C-alpha positions in Angstrom: 43.5 15.9 8.2 40.3 16.3 6.3 37.0 14.7 7.2 35.1 13.9 4.0 31.5 13.0 3.8 30.2 10.3 1.4 27.7 11.7 -1.1 25.3 10.2 -3.7 26.6 10.8 -7.3 24.2 9.3 -9.7 23.8 5.6 -8.9 27.2 5.6 -7.1 28.6 7.0 -3.8 31.7 9.2 -3.8 33.6 11.8 -2.0 34.3 15.4 -3.1 37.9 16.4 -2.5 38.6 19.9 -1.3 40.6 22.2 -3.6 43.5 22.1 -1.2 43.8 18.3 -1.5 43.5 18.4 -5.3 46.3 21.0 -5.4 48.5 19.0 -3.1 48.0 15.9 -5.2 48.3 17.9 -8.4 45.0 16.6 -9.6 42.2 18.1 -11.6 38.8 17.0 -13.0 39.2 13.8 -15.2 42.5 12.6 -13.6 42.8 9.1 -12.4 43.6 8.3 -8.7 44.5 4.9 -7.2 43.5 3.5 -3.9 45.9 1.1 -2.3 45.8 -0.8 1.0 48.4 0.2 3.6 49.0 -1.1 7.1 47.2 2.0 8.4 44.2 1.8 6.1 44.1 3.0 2.5 46.0 5.6 0.5 44.8 7.7 -2.3 47.5 8.6 -4.9 47.8 9.9 -8.4 50.7 7.5 -9.1 50.0 4.0 -10.5 51.4 1.5 -7.9 51.9 -1.2 -10.5 54.0 1.1 -12.6 56.2 1.9 -9.7 56.6 -1.9 -9.1 57.6 -2.4 -12.7 60.2 0.4 -12.4 61.7 -1.3 -9.4 62.0 -4.6 -11.2 63.7 -2.8 -14.1 66.1 -1.1 -11.7 67.0 -4.4 -10.0 67.6 -6.0 -13.5 69.9 -3.1 -14.5 71.9 -3.4 -11.2 72.2 -7.2 -11.7 73.5 -6.8 -15.3 75.4 -3.5 -14.8 78.7 -5.0 -16.2 76.9 -6.4 -19.3 75.3 -3.0 -20.0 78.6 -1.2 -19.7 80.2 -3.7 -22.2 77.3 -3.2 -24.6 77.6 0.6 -24.4 81.2 0.6 -25.7 
């Protein structure tokens, strides 16, 4: 666990992530992170949650029409 202090950055307020956290998330300066609500609070992730949702919808579609895709592949 890391305790992070809020700091003034120009006209905004932000947090500075320690090198260990950046390395763990495989992030570097200029990368985008996403903040999502969770039952326990919020999560910070380099993965776009809406993209993951779209992938799951595609997977469900492919499972539903598995036989059709097999027939088209022949």
